[in-house]
C-alpha positions as CSV (number, residue, x, y, z in Angstrom):
1,M,0.0,0.0,0.0
2,I,1.1,3.4,-0.7
3,I,0.6,6.5,1.2
4,K,-1.8,9.1,-0.5
5,S,-2.4,12.7,0.9
6,I,-6.2,12.9,1.2
7,I,-8.5,16.0,1.9
8,T,-10.5,14.6,4.8
9,G,-12.2,17.8,6.2
10,T,-12.9,21.3,5.0
11,G,-14.1,24.6,6.5
12,S,-14.4,28.3,5.8
13,Y,-15.5,31.4,7.3
14,L,-17.5,33.9,5.4
15,P,-17.6,37.4,7.0
16,T,-20.9,38.7,7.8
17,E,-20.5,42.2,6.5
18,K,-21.5,42.2,2.8
19,I,-20.2,45.4,1.0
20,P,-22.0,46.2,-2.4
21,N,-20.5,48.0,-5.1
22,S,-22.9,50.9,-4.1
23,A,-21.0,51.5,-0.9
24,F,-18.3,52.9,-3.0
25,L,-20.4,55.6,-4.9
26,E,-19.4,58.5,-2.7
27,Q,-15.7,57.6,-2.8
28,Q,-13.0,59.7,-4.6
29,F,-10.6,57.8,-6.6
30,Y,-7.1,59.1,-7.7
31,E,-4.7,58.2,-10.7
32,N,-2.2,55.5,-9.9
33,D,0.6,57.5,-11.6
34,G,2.0,59.0,-8.4
35,K,1.0,62.5,-9.3
36,G,-2.1,62.6,-6.8
37,I,-4.5,63.5,-9.7
38,L,-8.2,63.0,-9.0
39,I,-9.8,60.8,-11.6
40,D,-12.1,62.9,-13.6
41,K,-14.9,60.6,-13.9
42,P,-18.1,60.1,-11.7
43,S,-17.5,57.3,-9.2
44,A,-20.7,55.5,-10.7
45,E,-18.9,55.3,-14.0
46,I,-15.8,53.9,-12.5
47,I,-17.6,51.2,-10.6
48,K,-19.5,50.3,-13.6
49,K,-16.4,49.7,-15.7
50,F,-15.0,47.6,-12.7
51,E,-18.0,45.2,-12.4
52,E,-17.9,44.8,-16.2
53,I,-14.1,43.7,-15.9
54,T,-14.0,41.8,-12.7
55,E,-17.8,40.6,-12.3
56,I,-17.6,41.5,-8.5
57,T,-20.8,43.0,-7.3
58,E,-20.2,42.7,-3.6
59,R,-17.6,41.5,-1.3
60,R,-17.2,40.5,2.4
61,Y,-15.4,42.4,5.2
62,V,-14.8,41.2,8.6
63,S,-16.3,43.2,11.6
64,K,-14.1,45.4,13.5
65,D,-13.3,43.3,16.3
66,L,-11.9,40.3,14.2
67,V,-8.5,40.0,12.7
68,A,-7.0,37.3,10.4
69,S,-6.3,34.9,13.1
70,D,-9.8,34.7,14.4
71,V,-10.9,34.0,10.8
72,A,-8.2,31.4,10.5
73,Y,-9.3,29.9,13.7
74,F,-13.2,29.6,12.6
75,A,-12.4,28.0,9.3
76,A,-10.0,25.6,11.0
77,K,-12.8,24.8,13.7
78,Q,-15.1,24.0,11.0
79,A,-12.7,21.7,9.2
80,L,-11.9,19.6,12.2
81,E,-15.7,19.2,13.0
82,S,-16.5,18.2,9.4
83,S,-13.8,15.4,9.6
84,N,-14.4,14.4,13.3
85,T,-10.6,15.3,14.0
86,D,-9.3,15.4,17.4
87,P,-7.2,18.5,17.4
88,E,-4.7,16.8,19.4
89,T,-3.9,14.5,16.6
90,I,-2.5,17.2,14.3
91,D,1.0,17.0,13.4
92,Y,1.3,20.4,11.7
93,I,-0.7,23.7,11.4
94,I,0.3,25.8,8.5
95,V,-1.3,29.2,8.3
96,A,-1.0,31.0,4.8
97,H,-1.5,34.7,5.0
98,N,0.3,38.1,3.8
99,F,-0.2,40.8,6.4
100,G,-0.7,39.1,9.8
101,D,-3.3,40.4,12.2
102,V,-4.2,44.0,11.1
103,Q,-6.0,46.1,13.6
104,F,-9.0,47.9,12.3
105,D,-8.5,51.2,14.3
106,N,-4.8,51.9,13.5
107,R,-3.9,49.3,10.4
108,K,-1.0,48.1,12.6
109,S,0.1,44.6,11.6
110,A,1.2,41.8,14.2
111,F,3.3,38.8,13.0
112,V,4.4,37.7,16.4
113,P,3.1,35.3,17.7
114,S,2.6,33.6,14.4
115,L,-1.0,33.3,13.3
116,A,-0.5,29.6,13.2
117,A,0.6,29.6,17.0
118,K,-2.6,31.8,17.6
119,V,-4.7,29.3,15.8
120,K,-3.3,26.5,17.9
121,H,-3.8,28.5,21.0
122,K,-7.5,29.4,20.2
123,L,-8.0,25.5,19.5
124,A,-6.5,24.9,23.0
125,I,-4.0,22.2,21.5
126,K,-1.7,20.9,24.3
127,N,0.3,18.5,22.2
128,P,3.9,20.0,21.9
129,K,4.3,18.0,18.7
130,T,1.7,19.8,16.9
131,I,4.1,22.2,15.1
132,A,2.8,25.4,14.1
133,F,4.2,27.7,11.5
134,D,3.1,30.4,8.9
135,L,3.6,30.7,5.2
136,T,3.7,33.8,3.1
137,F,3.7,33.2,-0.7
138,G,1.3,35.9,-1.9
139,C,-2.3,34.7,-3.2
140,P,-1.1,31.0,-3.8
141,G,-0.1,30.7,0.0
142,W,-2.9,28.2,1.0
143,L,-2.0,26.1,-2.3
144,Q,1.7,26.0,-1.6
145,G,0.8,25.2,2.2
146,M,-1.0,22.0,0.5
147,I,2.2,21.3,-1.4
148,V,4.4,21.4,1.8
149,A,1.8,19.3,3.7
150,D,2.0,16.6,1.0
151,A,5.6,16.7,1.1
152,L,5.7,16.4,4.9
153,I,3.1,13.3,4.4
154,K,5.0,11.5,1.8
155,A,8.2,11.9,3.7
156,G,6.6,10.2,6.7
157,N,7.0,13.2,8.9
158,A,3.1,13.9,9.4
159,K,-0.1,12.0,9.4
160,K,-2.4,14.9,9.6
161,V,-2.0,18.6,8.6
162,L,-4.2,21.5,9.1
163,V,-3.7,24.0,6.1
164,I,-5.4,27.4,6.5
165,G,-5.5,30.5,4.3
166,A,-6.8,33.6,5.9
167,E,-6.8,37.3,5.0
168,T,-8.2,40.6,5.8
169,L,-7.3,42.7,2.7
170,S,-10.0,45.1,3.6
171,R,-7.7,46.5,6.3
172,I,-4.5,47.3,3.9
173,S,-6.4,48.6,0.9
174,D,-6.2,52.3,-0.1
175,P,-9.7,53.7,-0.2
176,H,-8.7,56.2,-2.9
177,D,-7.3,53.3,-5.1
178,R,-9.7,51.7,-7.8
179,D,-8.2,48.2,-6.9
180,S,-9.6,48.5,-3.4
181,L,-12.9,47.4,-5.0
182,I,-11.3,43.9,-5.5
183,Y,-10.2,43.1,-2.1
184,A,-12.1,41.1,0.4
185,D,-11.7,39.1,3.7
186,G,-12.2,35.5,4.5
187,G,-10.8,32.2,5.6
188,G,-10.7,28.5,4.4
189,A,-9.1,25.5,5.8
190,T,-8.5,21.8,5.0
191,I,-7.4,18.7,6.7
192,L,-4.7,16.8,4.6
193,E,-4.3,13.2,5.9
194,A,-2.1,10.2,5.2
195,V,-4.1,7.3,3.9
196,E,-2.8,4.0,2.6
197,S,-4.3,3.3,-0.7
198,E,-3.5,1.4,-4.0
199,L,-5.7,3.7,-6.0
200,P,-4.3,6.9,-7.6
201,V,-6.3,9.5,-5.5
202,G,-5.6,12.4,-3.4
203,I,-2.8,14.8,-4.5
204,L,-1.4,13.5,-7.7
205,S,1.0,16.2,-8.6
206,H,1.9,19.8,-8.5
207,A,3.9,22.4,-10.2
208,V,5.3,25.8,-9.0
209,R,7.4,28.7,-10.3
210,S,8.6,32.0,-8.8
211,D,9.7,35.1,-11.2
212,T,11.4,37.4,-8.8
213,L,14.1,38.8,-11.0
214,E,11.9,40.7,-13.2
215,Y,8.5,40.6,-11.5
216,A,9.0,40.8,-7.7
217,H,7.6,44.4,-7.1
218,M,4.3,44.0,-9.3
219,L,2.8,44.3,-5.7
220,C,4.1,46.5,-2.9
221,M,3.5,48.7,0.0
222,D,3.1,52.5,-0.7
223,V,1.2,55.6,0.7
224,S,-2.4,56.5,-0.5
225,Y,-2.8,57.9,-3.9
226,N,-4.6,60.7,-2.4
227,P,-2.0,63.3,-1.6
228,N,-4.1,64.7,1.2
229,Y,-4.3,61.6,3.2
230,P,-3.7,62.3,6.8
231,D,-0.8,60.3,7.5
232,N,1.9,57.9,5.9
233,T,-0.1,54.7,6.3
234,L,1.2,52.1,3.8
235,F,-1.5,50.3,1.6
236,L,-1.2,47.3,-0.8
237,K,-0.4,48.6,-4.3
238,M,-0.8,46.5,-7.7
239,N,0.4,46.9,-11.1
240,G,-2.6,45.5,-12.4
241,T,-1.8,45.5,-16.2
242,K,1.5,43.9,-15.6
243,L,0.3,41.3,-13.4
244,Y,-2.6,40.5,-16.0
245,K,-0.1,40.0,-18.7
246,Y,2.2,37.9,-16.5
247,A,-0.7,35.7,-15.4
248,L,-1.7,35.0,-18.9
249,N,1.7,34.2,-20.1
250,F,2.6,31.8,-17.5
251,V,-0.3,30.3,-15.4
252,P,-1.6,28.1,-18.3
253,G,1.9,26.6,-18.7
254,V,2.3,25.7,-14.8
255,V,-1.3,24.0,-14.8
256,K,-0.2,21.9,-18.0
257,E,3.1,21.0,-16.3
258,A,1.1,19.8,-13.3
259,M,-1.2,18.0,-15.6
260,D,1.5,16.3,-17.7
261,K,3.1,15.1,-14.2
262,A,-0.2,13.5,-13.2
263,G,-0.7,12.0,-16.8
264,I,-4.2,13.4,-17.3
265,T,-5.7,15.5,-20.1
266,L,-8.1,18.3,-20.0
267,D,-11.1,16.3,-20.9
268,Q,-10.7,14.2,-17.5
269,V,-10.8,17.5,-15.5
270,K,-14.2,18.0,-13.5
271,I,-13.2,21.4,-11.8
272,L,-10.7,24.0,-12.3
273,A,-10.4,25.7,-9.0
274,I,-8.6,28.9,-9.9
275,H,-7.8,31.9,-7.6
276,Q,-10.5,34.6,-8.1
277,A,-8.9,37.8,-8.6
278,N,-10.5,39.1,-11.7
279,A,-13.1,37.4,-13.8
280,K,-11.7,38.7,-17.0
281,M,-8.3,37.3,-16.1
282,D,-9.6,34.0,-15.0
283,Y,-11.4,33.4,-18.2
284,A,-8.4,34.3,-20.0
285,I,-6.2,31.9,-18.0
286,R,-8.8,29.2,-18.6
287,N,-8.9,29.9,-22.5
288,G,-5.2,30.0,-22.5
289,L,-5.1,26.4,-20.9
290,V,-7.6,25.2,-23.4
291,K,-5.5,26.5,-26.3
292,L,-2.3,24.9,-24.8
293,C,-3.9,21.7,-24.4
294,G,-5.2,21.7,-28.1
295,V,-8.9,21.4,-27.1
296,K,-11.3,23.1,-29.4
297,D,-14.2,23.8,-27.1
298,I,-14.1,25.7,-24.0
299,P,-15.3,23.2,-21.0
300,D,-17.5,24.5,-18.3
301,I,-15.4,23.5,-15.5
302,M,-14.5,26.6,-13.7
303,P,-17.0,27.7,-10.8
304,M,-16.8,31.3,-10.1
305,T,-17.4,32.9,-6.7
306,I,-15.7,36.4,-7.1
307,H,-18.9,38.1,-7.9
308,E,-20.0,37.4,-4.5
309,F,-17.1,37.2,-2.3
310,G,-14.4,39.3,-4.1
311,N,-10.7,38.6,-4.1
312,S,-9.6,37.5,-0.5
313,S,-6.2,36.3,-1.4
314,V,-5.2,33.0,0.3
315,A,-8.7,32.3,1.4
316,T,-10.3,32.1,-2.3
317,I,-9.4,28.6,-3.1
318,P,-10.1,26.8,0.1
319,T,-13.4,28.6,0.5
320,L,-14.6,27.9,-3.0
321,F,-13.4,24.1,-2.4
322,D,-15.2,23.9,0.9
323,L,-18.4,25.3,-0.9
324,L,-18.0,23.0,-3.6
325,V,-17.7,19.8,-1.5
326,N,-20.9,20.8,0.4
327,G,-22.9,21.2,-2.5
328,K,-23.1,25.2,-2.2
329,L,-22.0,25.9,-5.9
330,P,-25.1,25.7,-8.3
331,K,-24.2,23.7,-11.4
332,Y,-21.0,22.1,-9.9
333,S,-20.2,19.2,-7.9
334,A,-17.4,16.7,-7.1
335,K,-17.8,13.1,-6.4
336,S,-15.4,10.2,-5.8
337,G,-13.0,9.8,-8.8
338,D,-13.4,13.2,-10.1
339,I,-10.2,15.3,-10.9
340,I,-9.8,18.8,-9.6
341,I,-7.1,21.2,-10.5
342,F,-6.0,23.9,-8.1
343,A,-4.2,27.1,-9.5
344,S,-3.0,30.5,-8.3
345,V,-0.8,33.5,-9.0
346,G,0.2,36.1,-6.8
347,A,2.9,38.3,-5.1
348,G,6.4,37.5,-5.5
349,M,5.6,36.6,-8.5
350,N,4.6,33.0,-7.7
351,I,2.4,30.6,-9.6
352,N,1.3,27.1,-8.4
353,A,-1.0,24.4,-9.5
354,M,-2.0,21.0,-8.0
355,V,-3.9,18.0,-9.4
356,Y,-6.3,16.2,-7.0
357,R,-8.4,13.3,-7.5
358,M,-11.4,12.9,-5.3
359,P,-11.1,9.6,-3.0
């Protein structure tokens, strides 16, 4: 019998505050050229164009009293309950995030103790052999956590790993930046477990690339585009045009690499669970993969949640997967034997993909 890495539990936390696009109608947006020039268009026009491109109509924000480690804990607790897992049997807790626990009132971020340590504390785990650590890899963080967890399991160093993606992007977005409309908050978690099986199930393959030489600074931290912003608070900034081109050029190839490693073809794929950052970009990535695979017709395999939940970075894919396995995505489902491809792109620049067969 061969050890396989199987997802035995899932969980997610979708914040309670629903923020529709109409909430930004009175917002003033500035150009991103560093000259502090107010965009000479009505906010309604800016929002309409934004919605046409991204398909985002609303997003979720955490309440003022919560931080990322709380969101991670809620998702983790749900994953543990869904799999009837005793928290004391967890070998590793990996929390993927990018900004730590950012407070609502002052936007200050706390990285110590680690979010994973905070989650272990909140779960009241006594076991000193439950190792907790954080992983920062941009938006592909949760998926990279799964790849690391798979390696730990395959090496015989772990039997159960709790992998979490949690982020509160609403706390670090510039209110005067059009890109702030993309960002959202949320958390998703999975239990990855070692299971003996002769069947090709669980994680079949993965592929990763990191292009830091030329693309490291496509996302960075900088002051508000509004020159009259009251202080020097740093906000997340993104070169959206360059990122879009980068994703289209390289993500399909990484996905294809993972597929080739697993020995599968596109017609065998039931679900393409891709990071939800921009609907236009996601469709283009899917179409690029279809072309790369030499397929004529575009298959309906990519469920979209961005219209309702926005881009919650590391939380988007695990949240989508939790909704999928719990039958909460209309038109889409995953049963035993179905193949799911996970793929993401984000800060760094980093891309990863993973092929998974449902047990």
